[in-house]
Phi, psi and omega in degrees: 000140181285149175294156174261148181244126172257131188217175165237132174237113182050040174088359178259122175279146176204162180234130179226181181280152177296139189090000178284140181276166177296327184300304189288321176301322181297321176304318180307326177271358181081022174268124187264124171254122185292149183221159171222307182278352179278139172209137184302336185280348196240165173291160182286130176248313185069037181280306194295323185063019177289337183263025180295143173227165179260134172252130182296126184099352177240128187294327184272160182266150184244135178277117194294325184290339188245008183244112175290148184290160175227166180299124175091358181304135180241100190261140178239118175256005186222024182285169174300323181294318177306300184299314172312305189297319177295324180292316179297321182294313178295329173298318177298315178299320175287339181293337177240028180247137176282096188267026181280072192296324186300331186260007188258139182294332180271007183301122183090001177216044178244130186285333182285318182300315178303315173297316178297331171292313182297316190270001177056055180277098178249344171249148179251104180286342187246160179301136180283103186271338184303316181289347178270345186264147179266087183268155183240153172239125177263108184236032180273344184275150178278356182247330196224137170245128180251116184244103180290340180293346182245011177282128174254009170068031184285337174077015179298317181305314186296312181293331176295316179292322182281307187285309180279322189249348176061032180263309175080022189285339177251151179202173178261124184239149179073180183226169174046228190296336183264004175298132176212163169277117189230176178251180176301123179052023178061032179282165179294152176304333183277000177248010179240184189277070174254141181261353180074015185295334175081007173300322177299329177295308180288347173256354179286129181283341188236199182264021177297328175228117183222163172287150172284125186255149184238026185298317184292319181293324175286327173298322172301318176297320180295319176291343182286114188283353180267003182243143173258105184264115176265134173243138173237148182227134189285164185301314187288345179299322181286350174245010174243334194301316180305330181294324179285348177247031180065019178262170182297149174305133177082003181291140180267126184232032184309303181297320178292323173297310180301322175297315183302313178305321176291320176295325178292343174109009179296137183284326182229129180250111190229173192236138175294336178307323182306316184269352164294312178300320171303318179303318179298314176301318184282318180295312178302317179291322179293323177298317175299322175294317185288326177297317176290331179288325182275317180284330185248313181273343180061039181247119182258023185294323175255090197280166170247160353299145167265131174262157182287163182225023189264347183260097184308320179302316183291316179304312182294318174302312176306312182297318183290314196265324188233052180296333182283354177261007192306325179298349182279341182278139173305145179271002179291140163293172178281158176306324184295321190276325176296321180297312182307314188291316181293325185295325178263007174232283180299306188294310183305317176301307181301322183265001176062049175239131181299120177307341173294335184266356181275128164258123180258120190246135171237150174249105183243151170280015197228132174275327174305330172304325180298312183294317181303317182300326182273351185293146193291336185275007173269053181213031183294344176283356187090358174218178170293111196304308178243114183291307181219142180245124175248144173286168173305316185297315181294326177290329175298316182298316179298319177302312184294323184296319187283356186056041179274134174269097188301319186288347180257006181288149174284161177272127180238167182249162180288161176293158182277168185070100183067027178239343178277141178205176181238165171306330179297327178291325179296319183287002168301334187287350182245145175309124177104339191287321176299312180306309178300313186293325180292317184293328178298325178277307190289326179296317176294321180302318185284318191251341190075005179232162182287151175312132192278065179229139182297125173065024178066008184272106178270078191303324180311322186267001178273167176117174183246009172303154188294317183229130183225144176241153174204149176236135173233123183272134178262123180217140182071054184282153175291158189303328182296332183244039175303327184290355179257000183301129183080353187279138174268105186281123183256130178236155176222139178239133176221152170216147196085138184288335174297321176291328175300314180298321174306316179288320181293331183286326175295316174299315178298327177277358188063028180252009182257116177260031180276155168263329186216131175238132169251128179227131179242136181299322190257146176308131185082354186089205188295326182299339171254024182295163188286358176247015181276170179308149175247136008281154166237107179246172179308319183295315174298310181299321180298317180296321172296318178307313187295320180299309182308308184289331174294316176297318174302314181298333182279350187284152182280327178247127185239012175232134181308313182289351173264002179289112186304329181287330175289312179303315181288333175294322173294316175306310190269342195221301192284327181091281182212152178304141182061021181268187196292313189288327177300318179298316187297312191268324197249355180236164187281167176301330183297325175295314184301315183296317179285330188248338191233000000 
């Protein structure tokens, strides 16, 4: 048990555990200390000094985020010296910052702007350095724009890329007045080992890192009478969108979101959850194929463990770091790309619209989806399968631009044909969700019975621990899968690329005895994606997790293979899971090259 520390903050006595920082101790009393470089997801840096406080009897100021309390400490968070110091620090930051806020994408959601407003920085006492500097803007990436003129060098992005993601695409270059956040040899983000995950974007306090937005292109498509604009929405968007529109974190807004999309002018409002269900049929069948090949045919060409492939940030990380392990990755495209391929083939035929006239738009919690849609292999429909990818934040902007009172909207349902889904599809939005959805279906295919967990809730794969493991024993198989009788299927779930590296190093060394691995690039899975509302904190991710599972529990159908529209899709169009047409439209080029 930790020792207790007695201290005083602004004249109020309190007792906290040893090791508590001044910042956290102040929160106990409801005292707000401003921060910029601090973020709950990251290690303490103490770079910006905005959080300085005074300790009575000591002449220097202390960074509240980086200073543990001590016995008898007497802290002042609002003394004259503290206020003047904070004001000068904010003024210095503004002196070299592009403060043309009305032209900034983060206008209204910028932490520096908020501090300048709180401290009423109306005069500039320091030399204007901004106009003397030659700043650059890197806009080459399909996902992320880096604007050095808006950077305050807090290094949150560097720590995010290194600590949370284990990638290290960003670093600190040069010293003093020349210091900047840079990439390897100052190359464009698109040319370095960047996974496009966007975690740097949601951790950046200013507009220095933002997503590349395609709002105007989508508005133009909607306004074109010769275009039929189809929109799909990812599972995590329905539990994140409300936050960007001033509702509570984790509030489920599925029906209102559908209603808003219709009012924006989209011709067809459909659901990525439909192809999440489809992914489970394809991926589950692929897993069973691999198990049979290894256990019965003794053929290790398609090796185990098999990893999921629906997170494009994870896929790009895998391609950069573990190219020799590529056969371990599922050949399934992501639900977004499966949807895109079907939108311009199956769906176009069903609604009798020329696929050349279809504009396919997706609403995603992810910036890497923008990169994924641009990959050259994502054109199996004969066209670019997904034309534009908008983040949750971009959709919120469009709703605001249209003058829609979101909270007053009625609840509406998705259109039919590629609009029906199951609860298993919804939980794709949370880490462990793909694994759980797959197990619900695969176990039932193999045994003819529901997975043996109360309410279909496979709790061992749920949670926010970085790496989780689960084992399910197969007993009482149907004759076709007798070879799996008694097999203990070992599963692993990881989220955040630093945790993915930990798991994949075990695979690389031959020390991973798993059959199936789910990896999501972002902390918390898609619900914590780089395109979700800002801020995204551990507490907010937890609320979104709870909302995802509540949505699943409320669904009439909770298993992917029971989705009637999926059953109809195979009957009318695809034939069978993992069949020839599925390979052509729903799997990657790698599979085609190796097997056909």
